[in-house]
PDB file of N, CA, C and O in Angstrom:
ATOM      1  N   MET A   1      -7.543 -81.657 -28.320  1.00  0.00           N
ATOM      2  CA  MET A   1      -7.289 -80.364 -27.466  1.00  0.00           C
ATOM      3  C   MET A   1      -8.248 -79.519 -28.080  1.00  0.00           C
ATOM      4  O   MET A   1      -8.258 -79.880 -29.257  1.00  0.00           O
ATOM      5  N   ALA A   2      -9.017 -78.643 -27.942  1.00  0.00           N
ATOM      6  CA  ALA A   2      -9.719 -77.547 -28.595  1.00  0.00           C
ATOM      7  C   ALA A   2      -9.190 -76.581 -29.190  1.00  0.00           C
ATOM      8  O   ALA A   2      -8.646 -75.759 -28.453  1.00  0.00           O
ATOM      9  N   GLU A   3      -9.158 -76.374 -30.397  1.00  0.00           N
ATOM     10  CA  GLU A   3      -8.923 -74.998 -31.407  1.00  0.00           C
ATOM     11  C   GLU A   3      -9.140 -73.961 -30.775  1.00  0.00           C
ATOM     12  O   GLU A   3     -10.356 -73.978 -30.582  1.00  0.00           O
ATOM     13  N   THR A   4      -8.621 -72.838 -30.218  1.00  0.00           N
ATOM     14  CA  THR A   4      -8.581 -71.612 -29.804  1.00  0.00           C
ATOM     15  C   THR A   4      -9.044 -70.616 -30.876  1.00  0.00           C
ATOM     16  O   THR A   4      -8.189 -70.291 -31.700  1.00  0.00           O
ATOM     17  N   ASP A   5      -9.993 -70.202 -30.963  1.00  0.00           N
ATOM     18  CA  ASP A   5     -10.178 -69.026 -32.277  1.00  0.00           C
ATOM     19  C   ASP A   5      -8.983 -67.826 -32.185  1.00  0.00           C
ATOM     20  O   ASP A   5      -8.969 -67.081 -31.205  1.00  0.00           O
ATOM     21  N   PRO A   6      -8.107 -67.705 -33.133  1.00  0.00           N
ATOM     22  CA  PRO A   6      -7.227 -66.796 -32.946  1.00  0.00           C
ATOM     23  C   PRO A   6      -7.612 -65.097 -33.086  1.00  0.00           C
ATOM     24  O   PRO A   6      -6.794 -64.179 -33.138  1.00  0.00           O
ATOM     25  N   LYS A   7      -9.011 -64.999 -33.126  1.00  0.00           N
ATOM     26  CA  LYS A   7      -9.765 -63.610 -32.921  1.00  0.00           C
ATOM     27  C   LYS A   7      -9.602 -63.603 -31.356  1.00  0.00           C
ATOM     28  O   LYS A   7      -9.099 -62.635 -30.786  1.00  0.00           O
ATOM     29  N   SER A   8      -9.964 -64.512 -30.803  1.00  0.00           N
ATOM     30  CA  SER A   8     -10.070 -64.346 -29.256  1.00  0.00           C
ATOM     31  C   SER A   8      -8.884 -64.266 -28.432  1.00  0.00           C
ATOM     32  O   SER A   8      -8.851 -63.663 -27.359  1.00  0.00           O
ATOM     33  N   VAL A   9      -7.563 -65.106 -29.134  1.00  0.00           N
ATOM     34  CA  VAL A   9      -6.258 -64.947 -28.785  1.00  0.00           C
ATOM     35  C   VAL A   9      -5.731 -63.445 -29.191  1.00  0.00           C
ATOM     36  O   VAL A   9      -4.873 -62.919 -28.483  1.00  0.00           O
ATOM     37  N   GLN A  10      -6.150 -62.901 -30.106  1.00  0.00           N
ATOM     38  CA  GLN A  10      -5.437 -61.720 -30.243  1.00  0.00           C
ATOM     39  C   GLN A  10      -6.141 -60.430 -29.363  1.00  0.00           C
ATOM     40  O   GLN A  10      -5.635 -59.485 -28.758  1.00  0.00           O
ATOM     41  N   ASP A  11      -7.600 -60.870 -29.598  1.00  0.00           N
ATOM     42  CA  ASP A  11      -8.158 -59.451 -28.423  1.00  0.00           C
ATOM     43  C   ASP A  11      -7.504 -59.752 -27.371  1.00  0.00           C
ATOM     44  O   ASP A  11      -6.717 -58.856 -27.068  1.00  0.00           O
ATOM     45  N   LEU A  12      -7.485 -61.057 -26.351  1.00  0.00           N
ATOM     46  CA  LEU A  12      -7.039 -61.450 -25.600  1.00  0.00           C
ATOM     47  C   LEU A  12      -5.630 -60.580 -24.948  1.00  0.00           C
ATOM     48  O   LEU A  12      -5.362 -60.143 -23.828  1.00  0.00           O
ATOM     49  N   THR A  13      -4.940 -60.589 -26.220  1.00  0.00           N
ATOM     50  CA  THR A  13      -3.326 -60.206 -26.479  1.00  0.00           C
ATOM     51  C   THR A  13      -3.423 -58.659 -26.160  1.00  0.00           C
ATOM     52  O   THR A  13      -2.576 -58.104 -25.459  1.00  0.00           O
ATOM     53  N   ALA A  14      -4.648 -57.901 -26.786  1.00  0.00           N
ATOM     54  CA  ALA A  14      -4.501 -56.388 -27.002  1.00  0.00           C
ATOM     55  C   ALA A  14      -4.942 -56.153 -25.549  1.00  0.00           C
ATOM     56  O   ALA A  14      -4.207 -55.329 -25.005  1.00  0.00           O
ATOM     57  N   VAL A  15      -5.922 -56.627 -24.750  1.00  0.00           N
ATOM     58  CA  VAL A  15      -6.644 -56.051 -23.681  1.00  0.00           C
ATOM     59  C   VAL A  15      -5.308 -56.227 -22.862  1.00  0.00           C
ATOM     60  O   VAL A  15      -4.904 -55.224 -22.273  1.00  0.00           O
ATOM     61  N   VAL A  16      -4.537 -57.455 -22.753  1.00  0.00           N
ATOM     62  CA  VAL A  16      -3.408 -57.496 -21.602  1.00  0.00           C
ATOM     63  C   VAL A  16      -2.317 -56.387 -21.745  1.00  0.00           C
ATOM     64  O   VAL A  16      -1.805 -55.728 -20.840  1.00  0.00           O
ATOM     65  N   GLN A  17      -2.066 -56.329 -23.152  1.00  0.00           N
ATOM     66  CA  GLN A  17      -1.193 -55.256 -23.574  1.00  0.00           C
ATOM     67  C   GLN A  17      -1.353 -53.715 -23.049  1.00  0.00           C
ATOM     68  O   GLN A  17      -0.466 -52.938 -22.696  1.00  0.00           O
ATOM     69  N   THR A  18      -3.143 -53.471 -23.126  1.00  0.00           N
ATOM     70  CA  THR A  18      -3.439 -52.414 -23.104  1.00  0.00           C
ATOM     71  C   THR A  18      -3.249 -52.463 -21.238  1.00  0.00           C
ATOM     72  O   THR A  18      -2.656 -51.560 -20.647  1.00  0.00           O
ATOM     73  N   LEU A  19      -3.734 -53.413 -20.666  1.00  0.00           N
ATOM     74  CA  LEU A  19      -3.517 -53.283 -19.334  1.00  0.00           C
ATOM     75  C   LEU A  19      -2.088 -52.888 -18.682  1.00  0.00           C
ATOM     76  O   LEU A  19      -1.755 -52.120 -17.779  1.00  0.00           O
ATOM     77  N   LEU A  20      -1.328 -53.849 -19.638  1.00  0.00           N
ATOM     78  CA  LEU A  20       0.105 -53.627 -18.683  1.00  0.00           C
ATOM     79  C   LEU A  20       0.711 -51.851 -19.189  1.00  0.00           C
ATOM     80  O   LEU A  20       1.457 -51.147 -18.509  1.00  0.00           O
ATOM     81  N   GLN A  21       0.168 -51.530 -20.415  1.00  0.00           N
ATOM     82  CA  GLN A  21       0.515 -50.215 -20.567  1.00  0.00           C
ATOM     83  C   GLN A  21      -0.093 -49.307 -19.530  1.00  0.00           C
ATOM     84  O   GLN A  21       0.619 -48.408 -19.084  1.00  0.00           O
ATOM     85  N   GLN A  22      -1.222 -49.428 -19.134  1.00  0.00           N
ATOM     86  CA  GLN A  22      -1.696 -48.564 -18.262  1.00  0.00           C
ATOM     87  C   GLN A  22      -1.014 -48.756 -16.819  1.00  0.00           C
ATOM     88  O   GLN A  22      -0.698 -47.858 -16.038  1.00  0.00           O
ATOM     89  N   MET A  23      -0.892 -49.879 -16.684  1.00  0.00           N
ATOM     90  CA  MET A  23      -0.138 -49.890 -15.130  1.00  0.00           C
ATOM     91  C   MET A  23       1.323 -49.495 -15.214  1.00  0.00           C
ATOM     92  O   MET A  23       1.968 -49.122 -14.234  1.00  0.00           O
ATOM     93  N   GLN A  24       1.734 -49.583 -16.261  1.00  0.00           N
ATOM     94  CA  GLN A  24       3.138 -48.697 -16.727  1.00  0.00           C
ATOM     95  C   GLN A  24       3.079 -47.304 -16.555  1.00  0.00           C
ATOM     96  O   GLN A  24       3.967 -46.612 -16.058  1.00  0.00           O
ATOM     97  N   ASP A  25       1.922 -46.899 -17.016  1.00  0.00           N
ATOM     98  CA  ASP A  25       1.768 -45.257 -17.136  1.00  0.00           C
ATOM     99  C   ASP A  25       1.525 -45.090 -15.454  1.00  0.00           C
ATOM    100  O   ASP A  25       2.414 -44.373 -14.994  1.00  0.00           O
ATOM    101  N   LYS A  26       0.652 -45.512 -14.506  1.00  0.00           N
ATOM    102  CA  LYS A  26       0.170 -45.117 -13.674  1.00  0.00           C
ATOM    103  C   LYS A  26       1.521 -45.228 -12.744  1.00  0.00           C
ATOM    104  O   LYS A  26       1.661 -44.307 -11.940  1.00  0.00           O
ATOM    105  N   PHE A  27       2.541 -46.259 -12.762  1.00  0.00           N
ATOM    106  CA  PHE A  27       3.763 -46.394 -12.003  1.00  0.00           C
ATOM    107  C   PHE A  27       4.390 -45.352 -11.958  1.00  0.00           C
ATOM    108  O   PHE A  27       4.641 -44.654 -10.975  1.00  0.00           O
ATOM    109  N   GLN A  28       4.830 -45.126 -13.663  1.00  0.00           N
ATOM    110  CA  GLN A  28       5.501 -43.626 -13.931  1.00  0.00           C
ATOM    111  C   GLN A  28       5.255 -42.583 -13.324  1.00  0.00           C
ATOM    112  O   GLN A  28       6.137 -41.923 -12.774  1.00  0.00           O
ATOM    113  N   THR A  29       3.732 -42.198 -13.327  1.00  0.00           N
ATOM    114  CA  THR A  29       3.163 -40.879 -12.381  1.00  0.00           C
ATOM    115  C   THR A  29       3.525 -41.199 -11.342  1.00  0.00           C
ATOM    116  O   THR A  29       4.279 -40.297 -10.976  1.00  0.00           O
ATOM    117  N   MET A  30       3.461 -42.067 -10.467  1.00  0.00           N
ATOM    118  CA  MET A  30       3.147 -42.229  -9.186  1.00  0.00           C
ATOM    119  C   MET A  30       5.147 -41.927  -8.897  1.00  0.00           C
ATOM    120  O   MET A  30       5.641 -41.109  -8.122  1.00  0.00           O
ATOM    121  N   SER A  31       5.802 -42.789  -9.710  1.00  0.00           N
ATOM    122  CA  SER A  31       7.185 -42.188  -9.477  1.00  0.00           C
ATOM    123  C   SER A  31       7.712 -41.164  -9.463  1.00  0.00           C
ATOM    124  O   SER A  31       8.469 -40.756  -8.582  1.00  0.00           O
ATOM    125  N   ASP A  32       7.269 -40.412 -10.783  1.00  0.00           N
ATOM    126  CA  ASP A  32       7.429 -38.930 -10.905  1.00  0.00           C
ATOM    127  C   ASP A  32       6.842 -37.871  -9.785  1.00  0.00           C
ATOM    128  O   ASP A  32       7.362 -36.772  -9.593  1.00  0.00           O
ATOM    129  N   GLN A  33       6.016 -38.216  -9.276  1.00  0.00           N
ATOM    130  CA  GLN A  33       5.473 -37.499  -8.027  1.00  0.00           C
ATOM    131  C   GLN A  33       6.007 -37.667  -6.652  1.00  0.00           C
ATOM    132  O   GLN A  33       5.934 -36.851  -5.734  1.00  0.00           O
ATOM    133  N   ILE A  34       6.612 -38.971  -6.642  1.00  0.00           N
ATOM    134  CA  ILE A  34       7.561 -39.262  -5.203  1.00  0.00           C
ATOM    135  C   ILE A  34       8.752 -38.348  -5.522  1.00  0.00           C
ATOM    136  O   ILE A  34       9.175 -37.430  -4.819  1.00  0.00           O
ATOM    137  N   ILE A  35       9.237 -38.784  -6.765  1.00  0.00           N
ATOM    138  CA  ILE A  35      10.976 -37.694  -6.694  1.00  0.00           C
ATOM    139  C   ILE A  35      10.589 -36.716  -6.757  1.00  0.00           C
ATOM    140  O   ILE A  35      11.389 -35.940  -6.234  1.00  0.00           O
ATOM    141  N   GLY A  36       9.235 -35.937  -7.348  1.00  0.00           N
ATOM    142  CA  GLY A  36       9.173 -34.553  -7.111  1.00  0.00           C
ATOM    143  C   GLY A  36       8.848 -34.050  -5.819  1.00  0.00           C
ATOM    144  O   GLY A  36       9.088 -32.871  -5.557  1.00  0.00           O
ATOM    145  N   ARG A  37       8.232 -34.955  -4.824  1.00  0.00           N
ATOM    146  CA  ARG A  37       8.203 -34.716  -3.607  1.00  0.00           C
ATOM    147  C   ARG A  37       9.404 -34.335  -2.718  1.00  0.00           C
ATOM    148  O   ARG A  37       9.539 -33.265  -2.123  1.00  0.00           O
ATOM    149  N   ASN A  38      10.351 -35.496  -2.722  1.00  0.00           N
ATOM    150  CA  ASN A  38      11.397 -35.592  -2.393  1.00  0.00           C
ATOM    151  C   ASN A  38      12.584 -34.587  -2.845  1.00  0.00           C
ATOM    152  O   ASN A  38      13.539 -34.368  -2.099  1.00  0.00           O
ATOM    153  N   ILE A  39      12.451 -33.980  -4.149  1.00  0.00           N
ATOM    154  CA  ILE A  39      13.073 -33.021  -4.509  1.00  0.00           C
ATOM    155  C   ILE A  39      12.849 -31.674  -3.649  1.00  0.00           C
ATOM    156  O   ILE A  39      13.714 -30.932  -3.182  1.00  0.00           O
ATOM    157  N   LEU A  40      11.587 -31.577  -3.579  1.00  0.00           N
ATOM    158  CA  LEU A  40      10.866 -30.295  -2.845  1.00  0.00           C
ATOM    159  C   LEU A  40      11.523 -30.354  -1.440  1.00  0.00           C
ATOM    160  O   LEU A  40      12.290 -29.565  -0.888  1.00  0.00           O
ATOM    161  N   PHE A  41      11.001 -31.502  -1.041  1.00  0.00           N
ATOM    162  CA  PHE A  41      11.564 -31.779   0.759  1.00  0.00           C
ATOM    163  C   PHE A  41      13.016 -31.475   0.810  1.00  0.00           C
ATOM    164  O   PHE A  41      13.339 -30.812   1.795  1.00  0.00           O
ATOM    165  N   PHE A  42      13.953 -31.789   0.010  1.00  0.00           N
ATOM    166  CA  PHE A  42      15.520 -31.617   0.016  1.00  0.00           C
ATOM    167  C   PHE A  42      15.597 -30.043  -0.089  1.00  0.00           C
ATOM    168  O   PHE A  42      16.110 -29.401   0.828  1.00  0.00           O
ATOM    169  N   LYS A  43      15.017 -29.345  -1.357  1.00  0.00           N
ATOM    170  CA  LYS A  43      14.874 -28.012  -1.533  1.00  0.00           C
ATOM    171  C   LYS A  43      14.704 -27.245  -0.374  1.00  0.00           C
ATOM    172  O   LYS A  43      15.449 -26.331  -0.021  1.00  0.00           O
ATOM    173  N   LYS A  44      13.523 -27.713   0.315  1.00  0.00           N
ATOM    174  CA  LYS A  44      13.141 -26.708   1.371  1.00  0.00           C
ATOM    175  C   LYS A  44      14.076 -26.903   2.671  1.00  0.00           C
ATOM    176  O   LYS A  44      14.284 -25.932   3.397  1.00  0.00           O
ATOM    177  N   LYS A  45      14.598 -28.072   2.940  1.00  0.00           N
ATOM    178  CA  LYS A  45      15.416 -28.387   3.911  1.00  0.00           C
ATOM    179  C   LYS A  45      16.658 -27.741   3.552  1.00  0.00           C
ATOM    180  O   LYS A  45      17.292 -27.374   4.542  1.00  0.00           O
ATOM    181  N   GLN A  46      17.241 -27.470   2.351  1.00  0.00           N
ATOM    182  CA  GLN A  46      18.254 -26.903   2.331  1.00  0.00           C
ATOM    183  C   GLN A  46      18.422 -25.561   2.212  1.00  0.00           C
ATOM    184  O   GLN A  46      19.507 -24.985   2.295  1.00  0.00           O
ATOM    185  N   LEU A  47      17.421 -25.078   2.030  1.00  0.00           N
ATOM    186  CA  LEU A  47      17.174 -23.587   2.138  1.00  0.00           C
ATOM    187  C   LEU A  47      16.912 -23.273   3.682  1.00  0.00           C
ATOM    188  O   LEU A  47      17.357 -22.271   4.241  1.00  0.00           O
ATOM    189  N   GLY A  48      16.141 -24.246   4.298  1.00  0.00           N
ATOM    190  CA  GLY A  48      16.350 -23.642   5.832  1.00  0.00           C
ATOM    191  C   GLY A  48      17.736 -23.913   6.743  1.00  0.00           C
ATOM    192  O   GLY A  48      17.850 -23.425   7.868  1.00  0.00           O
ATOM    193  N   CYS A  49      18.740 -24.718   6.149  1.00  0.00           N
ATOM    194  CA  CYS A  49      20.078 -24.758   6.611  1.00  0.00           C
ATOM    195  C   CYS A  49      20.539 -23.479   5.997  1.00  0.00           C
ATOM    196  O   CYS A  49      21.182 -22.670   6.665  1.00  0.00           O
ATOM    197  N   ARG A  50      20.189 -23.240   4.568  1.00  0.00           N
ATOM    198  CA  ARG A  50      21.062 -21.758   4.230  1.00  0.00           C
ATOM    199  C   ARG A  50      20.497 -20.367   5.116  1.00  0.00           C
ATOM    200  O   ARG A  50      21.270 -19.445   5.377  1.00  0.00           O
ATOM    201  N   ILE A  51      19.096 -20.354   5.520  1.00  0.00           N
ATOM    202  CA  ILE A  51      18.951 -19.554   6.314  1.00  0.00           C
ATOM    203  C   ILE A  51      19.381 -19.542   7.675  1.00  0.00           C
ATOM    204  O   ILE A  51      19.434 -18.460   8.261  1.00  0.00           O
ATOM    205  N   ASP A  52      19.702 -20.627   8.271  1.00  0.00           N
ATOM    206  CA  ASP A  52      20.124 -20.826   9.477  1.00  0.00           C
ATOM    207  C   ASP A  52      21.472 -20.236   9.520  1.00  0.00           C
ATOM    208  O   ASP A  52      21.896 -19.620  10.498  1.00  0.00           O
ATOM    209  N   ASP A  53      22.239 -20.473   8.266  1.00  0.00           N
ATOM    210  CA  ASP A  53      23.793 -20.297   8.017  1.00  0.00           C
ATOM    211  C   ASP A  53      23.630 -18.666   8.226  1.00  0.00           C
ATOM    212  O   ASP A  53      24.158 -17.961   9.085  1.00  0.00           O
ATOM    213  N   LEU A  54      22.841 -18.343   7.295  1.00  0.00           N
ATOM    214  CA  LEU A  54      22.558 -16.949   7.303  1.00  0.00           C
ATOM    215  C   LEU A  54      22.249 -15.857   8.439  1.00  0.00           C
ATOM    216  O   LEU A  54      22.665 -14.699   8.441  1.00  0.00           O
ATOM    217  N   GLU A  55      21.468 -16.439   9.365  1.00  0.00           N
ATOM    218  CA  GLU A  55      21.404 -15.943  10.630  1.00  0.00           C
ATOM    219  C   GLU A  55      22.722 -15.886  11.365  1.00  0.00           C
ATOM    220  O   GLU A  55      23.255 -14.859  11.786  1.00  0.00           O
ATOM    221  N   LYS A  56      23.191 -17.149  11.468  1.00  0.00           N
ATOM    222  CA  LYS A  56      24.707 -17.278  12.129  1.00  0.00           C
ATOM    223  C   LYS A  56      25.601 -16.194  11.718  1.00  0.00           C
ATOM    224  O   LYS A  56      26.107 -15.269  12.354  1.00  0.00           O
ATOM    225  N   ASN A  57      25.665 -16.556  10.455  1.00  0.00           N
ATOM    226  CA  ASN A  57      26.861 -15.249   9.764  1.00  0.00           C
ATOM    227  C   ASN A  57      26.524 -13.544  10.438  1.00  0.00           C
ATOM    228  O   ASN A  57      27.376 -12.770  10.874  1.00  0.00           O
ATOM    229  N   ILE A  58      24.865 -13.280  10.335  1.00  0.00           N
ATOM    230  CA  ILE A  58      24.699 -12.089  10.616  1.00  0.00           C
ATOM    231  C   ILE A  58      24.753 -11.479  12.060  1.00  0.00           C
ATOM    232  O   ILE A  58      24.805 -10.278  12.324  1.00  0.00           O
ATOM    233  N   ALA A  59      24.728 -12.675  13.074  1.00  0.00           N
ATOM    234  CA  ALA A  59      25.169 -12.574  14.824  1.00  0.00           C
ATOM    235  C   ALA A  59      26.418 -12.430  14.470  1.00  0.00           C
ATOM    236  O   ALA A  59      26.799 -11.286  14.719  1.00  0.00           O
ATOM    237  N   ASP A  60      27.392 -13.229  13.899  1.00  0.00           N
ATOM    238  CA  ASP A  60      28.743 -13.469  14.358  1.00  0.00           C
ATOM    239  C   ASP A  60      29.190 -11.655  13.474  1.00  0.00           C
ATOM    240  O   ASP A  60      29.929 -10.875  14.075  1.00  0.00           O
ATOM    241  N   LEU A  61      28.845 -11.440  12.652  1.00  0.00           N
ATOM    242  CA  LEU A  61      29.153  -9.859  12.114  1.00  0.00           C
ATOM    243  C   LEU A  61      28.499  -8.529  13.041  1.00  0.00           C
ATOM    244  O   LEU A  61      28.968  -7.394  13.126  1.00  0.00           O
ATOM    245  N   MET A  62      27.193  -9.112  13.732  1.00  0.00           N
ATOM    246  CA  MET A  62      26.937  -8.202  14.716  1.00  0.00           C
ATOM    247  C   MET A  62      27.595  -8.117  15.853  1.00  0.00           C
ATOM    248  O   MET A  62      27.686  -7.054  16.467  1.00  0.00           O
ATOM    249  N   THR A  63      28.256  -9.504  16.353  1.00  0.00           N
ATOM    250  CA  THR A  63      29.291  -9.219  17.288  1.00  0.00           C
ATOM    251  C   THR A  63      30.570  -8.753  17.139  1.00  0.00           C
ATOM    252  O   THR A  63      31.013  -8.218  18.155  1.00  0.00           O
ATOM    253  N   GLN A  64      31.191  -8.783  16.337  1.00  0.00           N
ATOM    254  CA  GLN A  64      32.405  -8.219  15.602  1.00  0.00           C
ATOM    255  C   GLN A  64      32.134  -6.679  15.429  1.00  0.00           C
ATOM    256  O   GLN A  64      33.103  -5.936  15.271  1.00  0.00           O
ATOM    257  N   ALA A  65      31.372  -6.374  15.444  1.00  0.00           N
ATOM    258  CA  ALA A  65      30.856  -4.672  14.868  1.00  0.00           C
ATOM    259  C   ALA A  65      30.425  -4.244  15.863  1.00  0.00           C
ATOM    260  O   ALA A  65      30.055  -3.079  15.720  1.00  0.00           O
ATOM    261  N   GLY A  66      30.226  -4.801  17.262  1.00  0.00           N
ATOM    262  CA  GLY A  66      30.101  -4.265  18.640  1.00  0.00           C
ATOM    263  C   GLY A  66      28.510  -3.832  18.614  1.00  0.00           C
ATOM    264  O   GLY A  66      28.160  -2.705  18.965  1.00  0.00           O
ATOM    265  N   VAL A  67      27.687  -4.723  18.216  1.00  0.00           N
ATOM    266  CA  VAL A  67      26.409  -4.501  18.193  1.00  0.00           C
ATOM    267  C   VAL A  67      25.824  -5.734  19.101  1.00  0.00           C
ATOM    268  O   VAL A  67      26.323  -6.854  18.982  1.00  0.00           O
ATOM    269  N   GLU A  68      24.993  -5.543  19.804  1.00  0.00           N
ATOM    270  CA  GLU A  68      24.366  -6.784  20.942  1.00  0.00           C
ATOM    271  C   GLU A  68      22.968  -6.571  20.503  1.00  0.00           C
ATOM    272  O   GLU A  68      22.510  -5.544  20.002  1.00  0.00           O
ATOM    273  N   GLU A  69      22.300  -7.777  20.782  1.00  0.00           N
ATOM    274  CA  GLU A  69      20.951  -7.795  20.646  1.00  0.00           C
ATOM    275  C   GLU A  69      20.271  -7.438  21.671  1.00  0.00           C
ATOM    276  O   GLU A  69      20.527  -8.126  22.659  1.00  0.00           O
ATOM    277  N   LEU A  70      19.444  -6.570  21.844  1.00  0.00           N
ATOM    278  CA  LEU A  70      18.532  -6.592  23.490  1.00  0.00           C
ATOM    279  C   LEU A  70      17.140  -6.488  23.105  1.00  0.00           C
ATOM    280  O   LEU A  70      16.758  -6.047  22.020  1.00  0.00           O
ATOM    281  N   GLU A  71      16.159  -7.047  24.338  1.00  0.00           N
ATOM    282  CA  GLU A  71      14.904  -7.508  23.703  1.00  0.00           C
ATOM    283  C   GLU A  71      14.345  -7.491  22.215  1.00  0.00           C
ATOM    284  O   GLU A  71      13.728  -6.689  21.514  1.00  0.00           O
ATOM    285  N   GLY A  72      14.862  -8.765  22.078  1.00  0.00           N
ATOM    286  CA  GLY A  72      14.479  -9.098  20.543  1.00  0.00           C
ATOM    287  C   GLY A  72      14.958  -8.501  19.434  1.00  0.00           C
ATOM    288  O   GLY A  72      16.104  -8.780  19.081  1.00  0.00           O
ATOM    289  N   GLU A  73      14.273  -7.689  18.774  1.00  0.00           N
ATOM    290  CA  GLU A  73      14.902  -6.761  17.305  1.00  0.00           C
ATOM    291  C   GLU A  73      15.478  -5.579  17.707  1.00  0.00           C
ATOM    292  O   GLU A  73      16.100  -5.070  16.774  1.00  0.00           O
ATOM    293  N   ASN A  74      15.532  -4.754  19.018  1.00  0.00           N
ATOM    294  CA  ASN A  74      16.220  -3.729  19.262  1.00  0.00           C
ATOM    295  C   ASN A  74      17.476  -3.896  19.358  1.00  0.00           C
ATOM    296  O   ASN A  74      18.052  -4.703  20.088  1.00  0.00           O
ATOM    297  N   LYS A  75      17.994  -3.049  18.536  1.00  0.00           N
ATOM    298  CA  LYS A  75      19.931  -3.325  18.393  1.00  0.00           C
ATOM    299  C   LYS A  75      20.454  -2.117  18.949  1.00  0.00           C
ATOM    300  O   LYS A  75      19.930  -1.107  18.480  1.00  0.00           O
ATOM    301  N   THR A  76      21.404  -1.914  19.880  1.00  0.00           N
ATOM    302  CA  THR A  76      22.137  -0.715  20.281  1.00  0.00           C
ATOM    303  C   THR A  76      23.612  -1.527  19.814  1.00  0.00           C
ATOM    304  O   THR A  76      23.846  -2.698  19.515  1.00  0.00           O
ATOM    305  N   PRO A  77      24.509  -0.235  19.915  1.00  0.00           N
ATOM    306  CA  PRO A  77      25.719  -0.379  19.916  1.00  0.00           C
ATOM    307  C   PRO A  77      26.485  -1.004  21.245  1.00  0.00           C
ATOM    308  O   PRO A  77      26.238  -0.591  22.378  1.00  0.00           O
ATOM    309  N   ALA A  78      27.260  -1.848  21.020  1.00  0.00           N
ATOM    310  CA  ALA A  78      27.831  -2.320  22.622  1.00  0.00           C
ATOM    311  C   ALA A  78      28.813  -1.173  22.960  1.00  0.00           C
ATOM    312  O   ALA A  78      29.420  -0.613  22.048  1.00  0.00           O
ATOM    313  N   PRO A  79      29.038  -0.694  24.683  1.00  0.00           N
ATOM    314  CA  PRO A  79      29.638   0.339  25.182  1.00  0.00           C
ATOM    315  C   PRO A  79      30.985  -0.002  24.672  1.00  0.00           C
ATOM    316  O   PRO A  79      31.356  -1.175  24.709  1.00  0.00           O
ATOM    317  N   ASN A  80      31.651   0.815  24.258  1.00  0.00           N
ATOM    318  CA  ASN A  80      33.436   0.757  24.136  1.00  0.00           C
ATOM    319  C   ASN A  80      34.118   0.837  25.458  1.00  0.00           C
ATOM    320  O   ASN A  80      33.974   1.775  26.242  1.00  0.00           O
ATOM    321  N   LYS A  81      35.112  -0.544  25.718  1.00  0.00           N
ATOM    322  CA  LYS A  81      35.509  -1.060  26.502  1.00  0.00           C
ATOM    323  C   LYS A  81      37.055  -0.183  26.670  1.00  0.00           C
ATOM    324  O   LYS A  81      38.110  -0.668  27.080  1.00  0.00           O
ATOM    325  N   SER A  82      36.871   0.890  26.328  1.00  0.00           N
ATOM    326  CA  SER A  82      38.655   1.578  26.533  1.00  0.00           C
ATOM    327  C   SER A  82      38.746   2.461  27.821  1.00  0.00           C
ATOM    328  O   SER A  82      39.811   2.995  28.129  1.00  0.00           O
TER     329      SER A  82
END
């Protein structure tokens, strides 16, 4: 068997280690981006649900207060049923 040059083996090892570190860094960056996007998506979804709940609660309060919705945004008190 032919002898290998120790310097060449060390160089090859250094190159492989550098490549592996670069791959690890890129993988970590992509993972962080994916996690960040998922967190943002869920925060937006959660905020949307909270807004929907708030709108429902406002509508319920308006109904309890005797205010009815007419023609979109115009609100008038409901007539007393006495």
